[in-house]
Biopython code that builds the backbone (N, CA, C, O; Angstrom):
import numpy as np
from Bio.PDB.StructureBuilder import StructureBuilder

atoms = [
    (1, "MET", "N", (-2.526, 7.081, 15.546)),
    (1, "MET", "CA", (-1.238, 7.049, 14.980)),
    (1, "MET", "C", (-0.926, 5.596, 14.469)),
    (1, "MET", "O", (-1.298, 4.603, 15.094)),
    (2, "THR", "N", (-0.243, 5.539, 13.334)),
    (2, "THR", "CA", (-0.009, 4.179, 12.713)),
    (2, "THR", "C", (1.572, 4.026, 12.645)),
    (2, "THR", "O", (2.344, 4.985, 12.672)),
    (3, "ASP", "N", (1.933, 2.754, 12.559)),
    (3, "ASP", "CA", (3.345, 2.459, 12.354)),
    (3, "ASP", "C", (3.645, 1.937, 10.926)),
    (3, "ASP", "O", (4.663, 1.298, 10.657)),
    (4, "VAL", "N", (2.669, 2.262, 10.023)),
    (4, "VAL", "CA", (2.885, 1.930, 8.668)),
    (4, "VAL", "C", (3.566, 3.162, 7.995)),
    (4, "VAL", "O", (3.125, 4.296, 8.177)),
    (5, "SER", "N", (4.622, 2.914, 7.235)),
    (5, "SER", "CA", (5.239, 4.094, 6.648)),
    (5, "SER", "C", (5.208, 3.988, 5.100)),
    (5, "SER", "O", (4.909, 2.962, 4.490)),
    (6, "LEU", "N", (5.537, 5.117, 4.566)),
    (6, "LEU", "CA", (5.468, 5.353, 3.067)),
    (6, "LEU", "C", (6.863, 5.835, 2.658)),
    (6, "LEU", "O", (7.315, 6.897, 3.086)),
    (7, "SER", "N", (7.534, 5.042, 1.828)),
    (7, "SER", "CA", (8.897, 5.407, 1.340)),
    (7, "SER", "C", (8.768, 6.675, 0.454)),
    (7, "SER", "O", (7.692, 7.043, -0.016)),
    (8, "GLN", "N", (10.011, 7.347, 0.254)),
    (8, "GLN", "CA", (10.057, 8.471, -0.504)),
    (8, "GLN", "C", (9.749, 8.115, -2.041)),
    (8, "GLN", "O", (9.116, 8.895, -2.753)),
    (9, "ASN", "N", (10.231, 6.905, -2.492)),
    (9, "ASN", "CA", (9.842, 6.500, -3.837)),
    (9, "ASN", "C", (8.430, 6.296, -4.034)),
    (9, "ASN", "O", (7.930, 6.638, -5.105)),
    (10, "ALA", "N", (7.722, 5.773, -3.116)),
    (10, "ALA", "CA", (6.242, 5.478, -3.178)),
    (10, "ALA", "C", (5.531, 6.842, -3.197)),
    (10, "ALA", "O", (4.652, 7.077, -4.026)),
    (11, "ALA", "N", (5.904, 7.700, -2.313)),
    (11, "ALA", "CA", (5.296, 9.078, -2.231)),
    (11, "ALA", "C", (5.439, 9.761, -3.625)),
    (11, "ALA", "O", (4.486, 10.315, -4.173)),
    (12, "ARG", "N", (6.640, 9.690, -4.144)),
    (12, "ARG", "CA", (6.941, 10.369, -5.436)),
    (12, "ARG", "C", (6.034, 9.752, -6.593)),
    (12, "ARG", "O", (5.485, 10.471, -7.427)),
    (13, "GLN", "N", (5.927, 8.430, -6.578)),
    (13, "GLN", "CA", (5.081, 7.762, -7.566)),
    (13, "GLN", "C", (3.613, 8.079, -7.425)),
    (13, "GLN", "O", (2.928, 8.293, -8.426)),
    (14, "ILE", "N", (3.108, 8.116, -6.191)),
    (14, "ILE", "CA", (1.729, 8.383, -6.016)),
    (14, "ILE", "C", (1.460, 9.824, -6.468)),
    (14, "ILE", "O", (0.469, 10.068, -7.156)),
    (15, "LYS", "N", (2.313, 10.775, -6.099)),
    (15, "LYS", "CA", (2.171, 12.184, -6.656)),
    (15, "LYS", "C", (2.176, 12.238, -8.096)),
    (15, "LYS", "O", (1.369, 12.961, -8.680)),
    (16, "ALA", "N", (3.063, 11.498, -8.756)),
    (16, "ALA", "CA", (3.138, 11.439, -10.212)),
    (16, "ALA", "C", (1.811, 11.043, -10.852)),
    (16, "ALA", "O", (1.291, 11.693, -11.758)),
    (17, "ILE", "N", (1.274, 9.879, -10.292)),
    (17, "ILE", "CA", (0.037, 9.337, -10.779)),
    (17, "ILE", "C", (-1.093, 10.344, -10.672)),
    (17, "ILE", "O", (-1.869, 10.534, -11.608)),
    (18, "MET", "N", (-1.176, 11.004, -9.478)),
    (18, "MET", "CA", (-2.290, 11.969, -9.300)),
    (18, "MET", "C", (-2.027, 13.194, -10.164)),
    (18, "MET", "O", (-2.994, 13.765, -10.668)),
    (19, "ALA", "N", (-0.849, 13.622, -10.363)),
    (19, "ALA", "CA", (-0.586, 14.754, -11.386)),
    (19, "ALA", "C", (-1.015, 14.398, -12.753)),
    (19, "ALA", "O", (-1.586, 15.229, -13.460)),
    (20, "LYS", "N", (-0.762, 13.189, -13.157)),
    (20, "LYS", "CA", (-1.119, 12.731, -14.490)),
    (20, "LYS", "C", (-2.653, 12.677, -14.631)),
    (20, "LYS", "O", (-3.203, 12.998, -15.685)),
    (21, "GLN", "N", (-3.326, 12.264, -13.548)),
    (21, "GLN", "CA", (-4.754, 12.233, -13.556)),
    (21, "GLN", "C", (-5.375, 13.599, -13.424)),
    (21, "GLN", "O", (-6.551, 13.805, -13.726)),
    (22, "GLY", "N", (-4.597, 14.484, -12.989)),
    (22, "GLY", "CA", (-5.236, 15.866, -12.776)),
    (22, "GLY", "C", (-6.155, 15.995, -11.578)),
    (22, "GLY", "O", (-6.957, 16.927, -11.515)),
    (23, "VAL", "N", (-6.057, 15.076, -10.622)),
    (23, "VAL", "CA", (-6.895, 15.119, -9.457)),
    (23, "VAL", "C", (-6.070, 14.886, -8.195)),
    (23, "VAL", "O", (-4.966, 14.344, -8.260)),
    (24, "ASP", "N", (-6.643, 15.322, -6.975)),
    (24, "ASP", "CA", (-5.948, 15.036, -5.798)),
    (24, "ASP", "C", (-6.754, 13.955, -5.025)),
    (24, "ASP", "O", (-7.728, 14.237, -4.328)),
    (25, "ARG", "N", (-6.285, 12.723, -5.196)),
    (25, "ARG", "CA", (-6.992, 11.620, -4.567)),
    (25, "ARG", "C", (-6.047, 10.874, -3.582)),
    (25, "ARG", "O", (-4.887, 11.244, -3.396)),
    (26, "PHE", "N", (-6.585, 9.850, -2.990)),
    (26, "PHE", "CA", (-5.890, 8.960, -2.061)),
    (26, "PHE", "C", (-5.558, 7.697, -2.714)),
    (26, "PHE", "O", (-6.348, 7.210, -3.523)),
    (27, "MET", "N", (-4.365, 7.085, -2.404)),
    (27, "MET", "CA", (-4.161, 5.668, -2.808)),
    (27, "MET", "C", (-4.651, 4.779, -1.625)),
    (27, "MET", "O", (-4.272, 4.995, -0.474)),
    (28, "ARG", "N", (-5.458, 3.832, -1.932)),
    (28, "ARG", "CA", (-6.011, 2.910, -0.992)),
    (28, "ARG", "C", (-5.187, 1.604, -1.010)),
    (28, "ARG", "O", (-4.990, 0.984, -2.056)),
    (29, "VAL", "N", (-4.707, 1.207, 0.212)),
    (29, "VAL", "CA", (-3.998, -0.068, 0.319)),
    (29, "VAL", "C", (-4.848, -0.951, 1.288)),
    (29, "VAL", "O", (-5.177, -0.572, 2.412)),
    (30, "ALA", "N", (-5.155, -2.100, 0.779)),
    (30, "ALA", "CA", (-6.022, -3.040, 1.613)),
    (30, "ALA", "C", (-5.416, -4.409, 1.592)),
    (30, "ALA", "O", (-4.571, -4.697, 0.744)),
    (31, "VAL", "N", (-5.823, -5.263, 2.499)),
    (31, "VAL", "CA", (-5.427, -6.628, 2.496)),
    (31, "VAL", "C", (-6.731, -7.413, 2.460)),
    (31, "VAL", "O", (-7.668, -7.215, 3.233)),
    (32, "GLU", "N", (-6.703, -8.321, 1.492)),
    (32, "GLU", "CA", (-7.890, -9.193, 1.262)),
    (32, "GLU", "C", (-7.557, -10.713, 1.285)),
    (32, "GLU", "O", (-6.414, -11.110, 1.058)),
    (33, "GLY", "N", (-8.538, -11.510, 1.553)),
    (33, "GLY", "CA", (-8.312, -12.941, 1.513)),
    (33, "GLY", "C", (-8.099, -13.332, 0.095)),
    (33, "GLY", "O", (-8.714, -12.771, -0.812)),
    (34, "GLY", "N", (-7.184, -14.345, -0.129)),
    (34, "GLY", "CA", (-7.029, -14.818, -1.569)),
    (34, "GLY", "C", (-5.544, -14.845, -1.871)),
    (34, "GLY", "O", (-4.712, -14.678, -0.979)),
    (35, "GLY", "N", (-5.232, -15.049, -3.094)),
    (35, "GLY", "CA", (-3.835, -15.078, -3.578)),
    (35, "GLY", "C", (-3.209, -16.412, -3.314)),
    (35, "GLY", "O", (-3.852, -17.286, -2.734)),
    (36, "CYS", "N", (-1.998, -16.599, -3.711)),
    (36, "CYS", "CA", (-1.313, -17.936, -3.564)),
    (36, "CYS", "C", (-1.017, -18.345, -2.141)),
    (36, "CYS", "O", (-0.848, -19.530, -1.850)),
    (37, "SER", "N", (-0.952, -17.310, -1.196)),
    (37, "SER", "CA", (-0.588, -17.658, 0.176)),
    (37, "SER", "C", (-1.577, -17.365, 1.266)),
    (37, "SER", "O", (-1.248, -17.415, 2.451)),
    (38, "GLY", "N", (-2.841, -17.046, 0.850)),
    (38, "GLY", "CA", (-3.858, -16.823, 1.816)),
    (38, "GLY", "C", (-4.354, -15.358, 1.922)),
    (38, "GLY", "O", (-5.553, -15.151, 2.109)),
    (39, "PHE", "N", (-3.477, -14.337, 1.810)),
    (39, "PHE", "CA", (-3.831, -12.923, 1.748)),
    (39, "PHE", "C", (-3.173, -12.261, 0.612)),
    (39, "PHE", "O", (-2.123, -12.715, 0.157)),
    (40, "GLN", "N", (-3.749, -11.186, 0.118)),
    (40, "GLN", "CA", (-3.131, -10.498, -0.933)),
    (40, "GLN", "C", (-3.364, -8.883, -0.764)),
    (40, "GLN", "O", (-4.372, -8.420, -0.232)),
    (41, "TYR", "N", (-2.381, -8.158, -1.246)),
    (41, "TYR", "CA", (-2.509, -6.735, -1.228)),
    (41, "TYR", "C", (-3.281, -6.189, -2.289)),
    (41, "TYR", "O", (-3.122, -6.682, -3.406)),
    (42, "LYS", "N", (-4.130, -5.212, -2.133)),
    (42, "LYS", "CA", (-4.843, -4.538, -3.164)),
    (42, "LYS", "C", (-4.554, -3.091, -3.096)),
    (42, "LYS", "O", (-4.612, -2.465, -2.038)),
    (43, "PHE", "N", (-4.234, -2.552, -4.263)),
    (43, "PHE", "CA", (-3.919, -1.098, -4.369)),
    (43, "PHE", "C", (-5.152, -0.483, -5.273)),
    (43, "PHE", "O", (-5.549, -1.064, -6.283)),
    (44, "ASP", "N", (-5.650, 0.610, -4.859)),
    (44, "ASP", "CA", (-6.748, 1.233, -5.544)),
    (44, "ASP", "C", (-6.682, 2.717, -5.245)),
    (44, "ASP", "O", (-5.758, 3.163, -4.564)),
    (45, "PHE", "N", (-7.661, 3.515, -5.748)),
    (45, "PHE", "CA", (-7.663, 4.881, -5.451)),
    (45, "PHE", "C", (-9.014, 5.234, -4.895)),
    (45, "PHE", "O", (-10.013, 4.590, -5.217)),
    (46, "ALA", "N", (-9.059, 6.311, -4.012)),
    (46, "ALA", "CA", (-10.194, 6.730, -3.327)),
    (46, "ALA", "C", (-10.255, 8.313, -3.419)),
    (46, "ALA", "O", (-9.235, 9.003, -3.414)),
    (47, "ASP", "N", (-11.484, 8.807, -3.499)),
    (47, "ASP", "CA", (-11.738, 10.318, -3.514)),
    (47, "ASP", "C", (-11.574, 10.910, -2.090)),
    (47, "ASP", "O", (-11.143, 12.045, -1.885)),
    (48, "ALA", "N", (-11.941, 10.078, -1.170)),
    (48, "ALA", "CA", (-11.860, 10.575, 0.234)),
    (48, "ALA", "C", (-11.723, 9.355, 1.193)),
    (48, "ALA", "O", (-12.130, 8.248, 0.840)),
    (49, "PRO", "N", (-11.169, 9.554, 2.361)),
    (49, "PRO", "CA", (-11.129, 8.489, 3.394)),
    (49, "PRO", "C", (-12.527, 8.077, 3.911)),
    (49, "PRO", "O", (-13.432, 8.904, 4.023)),
    (50, "ASN", "N", (-12.663, 6.846, 4.204)),
    (50, "ASN", "CA", (-13.871, 6.363, 4.858)),
    (50, "ASN", "C", (-13.683, 6.666, 6.384)),
    (50, "ASN", "O", (-12.585, 6.997, 6.832)),
    (51, "ASP", "N", (-14.765, 6.542, 7.136)),
    (51, "ASP", "CA", (-14.790, 6.878, 8.591)),
    (51, "ASP", "C", (-13.768, 6.067, 9.331)),
    (51, "ASP", "O", (-13.178, 6.589, 10.277)),
    (52, "ASP", "N", (-13.517, 4.847, 8.981)),
    (52, "ASP", "CA", (-12.640, 3.940, 9.668)),
    (52, "ASP", "C", (-11.255, 3.861, 9.072)),
    (52, "ASP", "O", (-10.510, 2.951, 9.438)),
    (53, "ASP", "N", (-10.858, 4.746, 8.184)),
    (53, "ASP", "CA", (-9.632, 4.753, 7.525)),
    (53, "ASP", "C", (-8.552, 5.505, 8.335)),
    (53, "ASP", "O", (-8.826, 6.520, 8.975)),
    (54, "ILE", "N", (-7.257, 4.943, 8.282)),
    (54, "ILE", "CA", (-6.192, 5.688, 8.728)),
    (54, "ILE", "C", (-5.484, 6.362, 7.524)),
    (54, "ILE", "O", (-5.344, 5.745, 6.468)),
    (55, "VAL", "N", (-5.048, 7.601, 7.684)),
    (55, "VAL", "CA", (-4.499, 8.344, 6.549)),
    (55, "VAL", "C", (-2.947, 8.521, 6.902)),
    (55, "VAL", "O", (-2.548, 9.030, 7.949)),
    (56, "ILE", "N", (-2.155, 8.046, 5.912)),
    (56, "ILE", "CA", (-0.712, 8.211, 5.990)),
    (56, "ILE", "C", (-0.335, 9.246, 4.915)),
    (56, "ILE", "O", (-0.764, 9.145, 3.765)),
    (57, "GLU", "N", (0.480, 10.248, 5.312)),
    (57, "GLU", "CA", (0.882, 11.253, 4.319)),
    (57, "GLU", "C", (2.431, 11.502, 4.371)),
    (57, "GLU", "O", (3.053, 11.639, 5.425)),
    (58, "ARG", "N", (2.974, 11.545, 3.142)),
    (58, "ARG", "CA", (4.425, 11.892, 3.039)),
    (58, "ARG", "C", (4.534, 12.811, 1.814)),
    (58, "ARG", "O", (4.026, 12.485, 0.741)),
    (59, "ASP", "N", (5.155, 13.884, 1.971)),
    (59, "ASP", "CA", (5.553, 14.818, 0.926)),
    (59, "ASP", "C", (4.291, 15.078, -0.036)),
    (59, "ASP", "O", (4.407, 15.182, -1.257)),
    (60, "GLY", "N", (3.170, 15.164, 0.599)),
    (60, "GLY", "CA", (1.949, 15.503, -0.132)),
    (60, "GLY", "C", (1.194, 14.212, -0.709)),
    (60, "GLY", "O", (0.036, 14.301, -1.118)),
    (61, "ALA", "N", (1.832, 13.139, -0.720)),
    (61, "ALA", "CA", (1.127, 11.827, -1.167)),
    (61, "ALA", "C", (0.314, 11.338, 0.002)),
    (61, "ALA", "O", (0.773, 11.351, 1.144)),
    (62, "LYS", "N", (-0.895, 10.907, -0.287)),
    (62, "LYS", "CA", (-1.822, 10.385, 0.828)),
    (62, "LYS", "C", (-2.213, 8.964, 0.459)),
    (62, "LYS", "O", (-2.573, 8.634, -0.671)),
    (63, "VAL", "N", (-2.109, 8.131, 1.529)),
    (63, "VAL", "CA", (-2.568, 6.767, 1.515)),
    (63, "VAL", "C", (-3.603, 6.581, 2.618)),
    (63, "VAL", "O", (-3.490, 7.095, 3.731)),
    (64, "VAL", "N", (-4.675, 5.770, 2.213)),
    (64, "VAL", "CA", (-5.638, 5.422, 3.218)),
    (64, "VAL", "C", (-5.617, 3.855, 3.394)),
    (64, "VAL", "O", (-5.434, 3.095, 2.443)),
    (65, "ILE", "N", (-5.807, 3.465, 4.606)),
    (65, "ILE", "CA", (-5.784, 2.013, 5.001)),
    (65, "ILE", "C", (-7.013, 1.807, 5.954)),
    (65, "ILE", "O", (-7.166, 2.550, 6.923)),
    (66, "ASP", "N", (-7.858, 0.824, 5.678)),
    (66, "ASP", "CA", (-8.862, 0.596, 6.647)),
    (66, "ASP", "C", (-8.459, -0.106, 7.857)),
    (66, "ASP", "O", (-7.395, -0.724, 7.823)),
    (67, "GLU", "N", (-9.203, -0.099, 8.993)),
    (67, "GLU", "CA", (-8.861, -0.663, 10.309)),
    (67, "GLU", "C", (-8.473, -2.131, 10.228)),
    (67, "GLU", "O", (-7.487, -2.534, 10.846)),
    (68, "MET", "N", (-9.233, -2.958, 9.468)),
    (68, "MET", "CA", (-9.092, -4.354, 9.347)),
    (68, "MET", "C", (-7.734, -4.679, 8.656)),
    (68, "MET", "O", (-7.005, -5.574, 9.084)),
    (69, "SER", "N", (-7.433, -3.947, 7.612)),
    (69, "SER", "CA", (-6.137, -4.192, 6.885)),
    (69, "SER", "C", (-5.000, -3.743, 7.658)),
    (69, "SER", "O", (-3.914, -4.312, 7.545)),
    (70, "LEU", "N", (-5.182, -2.711, 8.476)),
    (70, "LEU", "CA", (-4.093, -2.204, 9.261)),
    (70, "LEU", "C", (-3.530, -3.235, 10.297)),
    (70, "LEU", "O", (-2.340, -3.263, 10.611)),
    (71, "GLU", "N", (-4.433, -4.035, 10.774)),
    (71, "GLU", "CA", (-4.006, -5.162, 11.646)),
    (71, "GLU", "C", (-2.896, -6.005, 10.986)),
    (71, "GLU", "O", (-1.928, -6.386, 11.644)),
    (72, "PHE", "N", (-3.050, -6.300, 9.642)),
    (72, "PHE", "CA", (-2.096, -7.096, 8.924)),
    (72, "PHE", "C", (-0.867, -6.300, 8.424)),
    (72, "PHE", "O", (0.145, -6.872, 8.016)),
    (73, "LEU", "N", (-0.996, -4.976, 8.471)),
    (73, "LEU", "CA", (0.096, -4.158, 7.901)),
    (73, "LEU", "C", (0.912, -3.492, 8.865)),
    (73, "LEU", "O", (1.845, -2.782, 8.489)),
    (74, "SER", "N", (0.617, -3.674, 10.213)),
    (74, "SER", "CA", (1.405, -2.999, 11.355)),
    (74, "SER", "C", (2.898, -3.225, 11.110)),
    (74, "SER", "O", (3.340, -4.355, 10.901)),
    (75, "GLY", "N", (3.656, -2.146, 11.139)),
    (75, "GLY", "CA", (5.142, -2.197, 11.015)),
    (75, "GLY", "C", (5.631, -2.253, 9.555)),
    (75, "GLY", "O", (6.832, -2.359, 9.308)),
    (76, "SER", "N", (4.734, -2.185, 8.630)),
    (76, "SER", "CA", (5.029, -2.390, 7.178)),
    (76, "SER", "C", (5.544, -1.012, 6.615)),
    (76, "SER", "O", (5.327, 0.082, 7.136)),
    (77, "GLU", "N", (6.258, -1.246, 5.475)),
    (77, "GLU", "CA", (6.660, -0.047, 4.624)),
    (77, "GLU", "C", (6.080, -0.224, 3.222)),
    (77, "GLU", "O", (6.281, -1.253, 2.577)),
    (78, "ILE", "N", (5.383, 0.765, 2.780)),
    (78, "ILE", "CA", (4.902, 0.776, 1.332)),
    (78, "ILE", "C", (5.999, 1.460, 0.531)),
    (78, "ILE", "O", (6.428, 2.571, 0.843)),
    (79, "ASP", "N", (6.430, 0.773, -0.494)),
    (79, "ASP", "CA", (7.525, 1.262, -1.306)),
    (79, "ASP", "C", (7.104, 1.111, -2.787)),
    (79, "ASP", "O", (6.117, 0.449, -3.107)),
    (80, "TYR", "N", (7.905, 1.763, -3.686)),
    (80, "TYR", "CA", (7.759, 1.666, -5.125)),
    (80, "TYR", "C", (9.057, 1.202, -5.660)),
    (80, "TYR", "O", (10.049, 1.908, -5.475)),
    (81, "THR", "N", (9.151, 0.093, -6.300)),
    (81, "THR", "CA", (10.360, -0.421, -6.836)),
    (81, "THR", "C", (10.377, -0.435, -8.405)),
    (81, "THR", "O", (9.365, -0.628, -9.078)),
    (82, "GLN", "N", (11.567, -0.222, -8.892)),
    (82, "GLN", "CA", (11.748, -0.266, -10.357)),
    (82, "GLN", "C", (12.861, -1.397, -10.622)),
    (82, "GLN", "O", (14.025, -1.220, -10.264)),
    (83, "GLU", "N", (12.466, -2.479, -11.222)),
    (83, "GLU", "CA", (13.367, -3.527, -11.483)),
    (83, "GLU", "C", (13.311, -3.922, -12.939)),
    (83, "GLU", "O", (12.474, -3.425, -13.693)),
    (84, "LEU", "N", (14.204, -4.820, -13.341)),
    (84, "LEU", "CA", (14.227, -5.226, -14.709)),
    (84, "LEU", "C", (12.948, -5.912, -15.127)),
    (84, "LEU", "O", (12.587, -5.838, -16.302)),
    (85, "ILE", "N", (12.305, -6.516, -14.309)),
    (85, "ILE", "CA", (11.053, -7.249, -14.672)),
    (85, "ILE", "C", (9.832, -6.331, -14.652)),
    (85, "ILE", "O", (8.742, -6.747, -15.046)),
    (86, "GLY", "N", (10.001, -5.107, -14.206)),
    (86, "GLY", "CA", (8.902, -4.128, -14.095)),
    (86, "GLY", "C", (8.939, -3.273, -12.876)),
    (86, "GLY", "O", (9.838, -3.401, -12.044)),
    (87, "SER", "N", (7.994, -2.417, -12.758)),
    (87, "SER", "CA", (7.903, -1.508, -11.580)),
    (87, "SER", "C", (6.651, -1.741, -10.886)),
    (87, "SER", "O", (5.656, -2.046, -11.544)),
    (88, "ALA", "N", (6.596, -1.626, -9.589)),
    (88, "ALA", "CA", (5.368, -1.896, -8.911)),
    (88, "ALA", "C", (5.433, -1.377, -7.378)),
    (88, "ALA", "O", (6.498, -1.278, -6.770)),
    (89, "PHE", "N", (4.296, -1.090, -6.881)),
    (89, "PHE", "CA", (4.251, -0.837, -5.428)),
    (89, "PHE", "C", (4.534, -2.135, -4.659)),
    (89, "PHE", "O", (4.044, -3.194, -5.050)),
    (90, "LYS", "N", (5.275, -2.074, -3.632)),
    (90, "LYS", "CA", (5.727, -3.261, -2.895)),
    (90, "LYS", "C", (5.484, -2.951, -1.393)),
    (90, "LYS", "O", (5.589, -1.804, -0.961)),
    (91, "ILE", "N", (5.165, -3.983, -0.633)),
    (91, "ILE", "CA", (4.964, -3.812, 0.782)),
    (91, "ILE", "C", (5.978, -4.752, 1.491)),
    (91, "ILE", "O", (5.998, -5.965, 1.281)),
    (92, "THR", "N", (6.845, -4.093, 2.368)),
    (92, "THR", "CA", (7.707, -4.936, 3.165)),
    (92, "THR", "C", (6.957, -5.080, 4.463)),
    (92, "THR", "O", (6.748, -4.109, 5.191)),
    (93, "ASN", "N", (6.537, -6.349, 4.758)),
    (93, "ASN", "CA", (5.610, -6.641, 5.887)),
    (93, "ASN", "C", (6.281, -7.568, 6.803)),
    (93, "ASN", "O", (6.506, -8.730, 6.464)),
    (94, "PRO", "N", (6.642, -7.056, 8.056)),
    (94, "PRO", "CA", (7.334, -8.006, 9.059)),
    (94, "PRO", "C", (6.407, -9.059, 9.651)),
    (94, "PRO", "O", (6.842, -9.984, 10.337)),
    (95, "ASN", "N", (5.088, -8.890, 9.359)),
    (95, "ASN", "CA", (4.137, -9.818, 9.864)),
    (95, "ASN", "C", (3.908, -11.119, 9.014)),
    (95, "ASN", "O", (3.352, -12.128, 9.447)),
    (96, "ALA", "N", (4.402, -10.964, 7.770)),
    (96, "ALA", "CA", (4.240, -12.046, 6.756)),
    (96, "ALA", "C", (5.204, -13.163, 7.158)),
    (96, "ALA", "O", (6.395, -12.891, 7.312)),
    (97, "THR", "N", (4.760, -14.378, 7.331)),
    (97, "THR", "CA", (5.613, -15.537, 7.551)),
    (97, "THR", "C", (5.989, -16.272, 6.329)),
    (97, "THR", "O", (6.945, -17.048, 6.322)),
    (98, "ALA", "N", (5.227, -16.034, 5.256)),
    (98, "ALA", "CA", (5.491, -16.652, 3.927)),
    (98, "ALA", "C", (4.942, -15.709, 2.875)),
    (98, "ALA", "O", (4.080, -14.868, 3.131)),
    (99, "GLY", "N", (5.493, -15.892, 1.657)),
    (99, "GLY", "CA", (4.973, -15.097, 0.501)),
    (99, "GLY", "C", (5.148, -15.915, -0.742)),
    (99, "GLY", "O", (5.737, -16.996, -0.774)),
    (100, "CYS", "N", (4.585, -15.308, -1.771)),
    (100, "CYS", "CA", (4.672, -16.065, -2.996)),
    (100, "CYS", "C", (5.675, -15.338, -3.909)),
    (100, "CYS", "O", (6.129, -14.237, -3.599)),
    (101, "GLY", "N", (6.005, -15.972, -5.029)),
    (101, "GLY", "CA", (7.039, -15.413, -5.988)),
    (101, "GLY", "C", (6.545, -14.037, -6.640)),
    (101, "GLY", "O", (7.359, -13.221, -7.071)),
    (102, "CYS", "N", (5.238, -13.841, -6.684)),
    (102, "CYS", "CA", (4.811, -12.555, -7.311)),
    (102, "CYS", "C", (4.906, -11.370, -6.397)),
    (102, "CYS", "O", (4.863, -10.222, -6.840)),
    (103, "GLY", "N", (5.043, -11.662, -5.040)),
    (103, "GLY", "CA", (5.214, -10.575, -4.049)),
    (103, "GLY", "C", (3.964, -9.853, -3.728)),
    (103, "GLY", "O", (4.029, -8.848, -3.020)),
    (104, "THR", "N", (2.819, -10.280, -4.190)),
    (104, "THR", "CA", (1.562, -9.603, -3.747)),
    (104, "THR", "C", (0.687, -10.483, -2.885)),
    (104, "THR", "O", (-0.412, -10.081, -2.504)),
    (105, "SER", "N", (1.172, -11.721, -2.561)),
    (105, "SER", "CA", (0.488, -12.599, -1.735)),
    (105, "SER", "C", (1.324, -13.024, -0.497)),
    (105, "SER", "O", (2.541, -13.183, -0.587)),
    (106, "PHE", "N", (0.657, -13.200, 0.630)),
    (106, "PHE", "CA", (1.452, -13.580, 1.819)),
    (106, "PHE", "C", (0.543, -14.331, 2.838)),
    (106, "PHE", "O", (-0.683, -14.355, 2.732)),
    (107, "SER", "N", (1.178, -14.884, 3.741)),
    (107, "SER", "CA", (0.513, -15.562, 4.919)),
    (107, "SER", "C", (1.059, -15.127, 6.227)),
    (107, "SER", "O", (2.239, -14.790, 6.326)),
    (108, "VAL", "N", (0.228, -15.122, 7.253)),
    (108, "VAL", "CA", (0.714, -14.665, 8.618)),
    (108, "VAL", "C", (0.609, -15.877, 9.509)),
    (108, "VAL", "O", (0.941, -15.803, 10.693)),
]
sb = StructureBuilder()
sb.init_structure("model")
sb.init_model(0)
sb.init_chain("A")
sb.init_seg("    ")
for serial, (resi, resn, name, xyz) in enumerate(atoms, 1):
    if name == "N":
        sb.init_residue(resn, " ", resi, " ")
    sb.init_atom(name, np.array(xyz, "f"), 0.0, 1.0, " ", f" {name:<3s}", serial, name[0])
structure = sb.get_structure()
């Protein structure tokens, strides 16, 4: 069991993307080294979970996170925001001690 959650807006957007593509896939969320602050979030798609993936599901939307990334994402919420400057998936991460202006890079 994981304590990473998926907001209703994120679930709705993932389902909309999958419907547009005409396939039932998973959104992959990962943490990689790099970015302005040391770590960055990566969003991708996967046909199936890997053996070490955790699967989060809400309202039919499915997200996979690998074990290594899960350590950095514990307690986080994956959201989808629509703002004047654009729309994007966003992670509210209580483990991040600093972030950059773009919102995709953080440090712990």
